[in-house]
C-alpha positions in Angstrom: 97.4 6.1 3.9 95.6 9.3 3.3 94.0 7.9 0.2 92.8 4.9 2.1 91.0 7.0 4.7 89.5 9.2 1.9 88.1 6.1 0.3 86.6 4.9 3.5 84.9 8.4 4.0 83.7 8.4 0.4 82.1 4.9 0.8 80.4 6.1 4.0 79.0 9.2 2.2 77.7 6.9 -0.6 76.1 4.6 2.0 74.5 7.6 3.8 73.2 8.9 0.5 71.7 5.4 -0.3 70.1 5.3 3.2 68.6 8.7 2.8 67.3 7.8 -0.7 65.7 4.6 0.6 64.0 6.5 3.4 62.8 9.1 1.0 61.5 6.4 -1.4 59.7 4.6 1.4 58.2 7.9 2.5 57.0 8.6 -1.0 55.4 5.1 -1.2 53.7 5.6 2.2 52.4 9.0 1.1 51.1 7.5 -2.2 49.4 4.7 -0.3 47.8 7.1 2.1 46.6 9.3 -0.8 45.1 6.2 -2.5 43.3 5.2 0.8 42.0 8.7 1.3 40.8 8.9 -2.3 39.0 5.5 -1.9 37.5 6.6 1.3 36.2 9.9 -0.3 34.9 7.9 -3.3 33.2 5.4 -1.0 31.6 8.2 1.0 30.4 9.9 -2.2 29.0 6.6 -3.4 27.3 6.0 -0.1 25.8 9.5 -0.2 24.5 8.9 -3.7 23.0 5.6 -2.6 21.5 7.3 0.5 19.9 10.0 -1.6 18.5 7.5 -4.0 17.1 5.4 -1.2 15.5 8.5 0.4 14.0 9.4 -3.0 12.3 6.0 -3.2 11.2 6.1 0.4 9.6 9.5 -0.2 7.7 8.3 -3.2 6.5 5.2 -1.4 5.5 7.2 1.7 3.5 9.6 -0.5 1.8 6.7 -2.3 0.8 4.8 0.9 -0.5 7.9 2.6 -2.7 8.3 -0.4 -3.7 4.6 -0.2 -4.5 5.0 3.5 -6.8 8.0 2.9 -8.6 6.1 0.1 -8.9 2.8 2.1 -10.1 4.6 5.2 -12.8 6.3 3.1 -13.8 2.9 1.6 -14.0 1.2 5.0 -16.3 4.0 6.3 -18.3 3.8 3.1 -18.8 0.1 3.4 -19.7 0.3 7.0 -22.5 2.7 6.2 -23.7 0.5 3.3 -23.6 -2.6 5.5 -25.7 -1.1 8.3 -28.1 0.3 5.7 -28.6 -3.2 4.2 -29.3 -4.6 7.7 -31.7 -1.8 8.5 -33.4 -2.2 5.1 -34.2 -5.9 5.9 -35.5 -5.0 9.3 -37.9 -2.4 7.9 -39.0 -4.6 5.0 -39.9 -7.2 7.6 -42.6 -4.9 9.0 -44.5 -5.0 5.7 -46.9 -7.6 4.4 -48.4 -7.2 1.0 -51.3 -9.4 2.0 -52.2 -7.2 4.9 -53.1 -3.6 3.6 -53.9 -2.3 7.1 -50.5 -3.3 8.5 -48.8 -1.6 5.5 -50.8 1.5 6.1 -49.6 1.6 9.7 -46.0 1.3 8.5 -46.3 3.7 5.6 -44.0 6.2 7.3 -41.1 3.8 6.6 -41.5 4.1 2.9 -39.0 7.0 2.5 -36.6 5.3 4.8 -36.6 2.1 2.7 -35.7 4.1 -0.4 -32.9 5.9 1.4 -31.4 2.7 2.9 -31.9 0.8 -0.4 -29.7 3.5 -2.2 -27.0 3.2 0.4 -27.0 -0.6 0.4 -26.3 -0.9 -3.3 -23.7 1.8 -3.9 -20.2 0.6 -4.5 -16.7 2.0 -4.1 -13.5 0.0 -5.0 -10.0 0.3 -3.8 -7.5 1.4 -6.4 -4.2 1.7 -4.6 -1.1 3.5 -6.0 1.6 0.9 -6.5 3.9 2.6 -9.0 6.8 3.4 -6.6 6.8 -0.1 -5.1 6.6 -1.9 -8.5 9.4 0.3 -9.9 11.6 -0.5 -6.8 10.9 -4.3 -6.8 11.6 -4.6 -10.5 15.0 -2.9 -10.3 18.4 -3.5 -8.7 17.6 -0.4 -6.6 15.7 -2.6 -4.1 19.0 -3.5 -2.5 19.3 0.2 -1.4 16.5 -0.4 1.2 18.3 -1.0 4.4 15.4 -1.7 6.8 14.7 -5.4 6.8 11.1 -5.0 8.1 10.3 -2.5 5.3 11.8 -4.8 2.7 9.6 -7.7 3.9 6.5 -5.5 3.8 7.2 -4.3 0.3 7.7 -7.8 -0.9 4.5 -9.1 0.8 2.4 -6.1 -0.2 1.2 -7.5 -3.5 0.0 -10.8 -2.0 -1.7 -9.1 1.0 -3.4 -6.6 -1.3 -4.4 -9.3 -3.8 -6.3 -11.3 -1.1 -8.4 -8.3 -0.3 -9.0 -7.2 -3.9 -10.2 -10.7 -4.7 -12.9 -10.5 -2.0 -13.8 -7.0 -3.2 -14.0 -8.2 -6.8 -16.4 -11.0 -5.8 -18.8 -8.4 -4.5 -18.5 -6.3 -7.6 -19.2 -9.4 -9.8 -22.4 -10.0 -7.8 -23.6 -6.5 -8.4 -22.7 -6.6 -12.1 -23.7 -10.1 -13.1 -26.6 -10.9 -10.8 -28.2 -7.9 -9.0 -27.9 -5.4 -11.9 -29.6 -7.5 -14.6 -32.4 -8.5 -12.2 -33.1 -4.8 -11.3 -33.3 -3.8 -15.0 -35.6 -6.7 -15.7 -37.9 -6.2 -12.7 -38.3 -2.5 -12.2 -39.7 0.2 -14.3 -37.8 3.4 -13.3 -40.6 5.7 -14.8 -43.4 4.2 -12.6 -42.8 4.8 -8.9 -46.2 3.5 -7.9 -46.3 0.5 -10.2 -47.6 -2.6 -8.3 -45.1 -4.7 -10.1 -42.3 -2.6 -8.7 -43.7 -3.0 -5.2 -44.0 -6.7 -5.7 -40.5 -7.0 -6.9 -39.1 -4.9 -4.1 -40.7 -7.0 -1.4 -40.0 -10.3 -3.2 -38.1 -13.2 -1.7 -35.5 -12.9 -4.4 -34.9 -9.2 -3.5 -34.6 -10.1 0.2 -32.0 -12.8 -0.7 -30.1 -10.3 -2.8 -30.0 -7.8 0.1 -28.8 -10.6 2.4 -26.1 -11.4 -0.1 -25.1 -7.8 -0.3 -24.9 -7.5 3.5 -22.7 -10.6 3.5 -20.4 -9.3 0.8 -20.0 -6.0 2.7 -19.3 -7.8 5.9 -16.6 -9.9 4.2 -15.0 -6.8 2.8 -14.8 -5.2 6.1 -13.5 -8.3 7.8 -11.0 -9.2 5.1 -9.3 -5.8 4.9 -8.3 -6.2 8.6 -7.8 -10.0 8.8 -5.5 -10.0 5.8 -3.5 -7.2 7.4 -4.0 -4.6 4.7 -4.6 -1.7 7.1 -1.8 -2.8 9.4 0.7 -3.1 6.5 -0.2 0.3 5.1 0.4 1.8 8.5 3.7 0.0 8.9 5.0 1.1 5.5 4.1 4.7 6.1 5.8 4.6 9.5 8.9 2.9 8.1 9.3 5.3 5.2 9.0 8.5 7.3 12.2 10.5 7.2 13.0 9.9 10.9 12.2 6.2 10.9 13.6 4.7 7.8 17.2 4.1 8.8 
């Protein structure tokens, strides 16, 4: 009888040991799982921090480039406005002269220096050469997915097309200066003879007046296109969206 009870007690002890072992094993598994989850969370956090730093680096470069682009474009707009108004004023003054009426020209002789001044302003040229390195590098790499702001993503994708429309208009004006006006000036004026009658005749010629009208039209188109195509607005938006406090 005593042996029987001892056996029962032994079996209970074995069952208790097994229960404790199972609890211990389950606890170990739970700890391992928790450890893995914590490690994954830390790894994800580290990866997110790396991605965030990389995104911020791209945004900083883009912000720098577009602030430079804004400074350059604002200067060109002001430059073209002066040249446009100079061409209009030049046409107005030229309208007061008549080569067939010497007395009338003598009365308007005080305008001579003004015509030279406005003529120089009308025919000067300044082209927009934007910095696009950061945008191109971003668009041509998998890093573009790092940009979280949807509006900024759309602007960066559209920038090339918007810019291209304006540069096309600008190039049209440059081609006119290079291919039409420039060759005519070299063939019609002697730079060493300021009082040459042929220079005066060419200056007041119908063709020269048409050239000035063409120049005024090109400058007006440049000024209009840069706004209508949204170049100015897009530059301002990209700068705003890439500022450190606004790019999240």
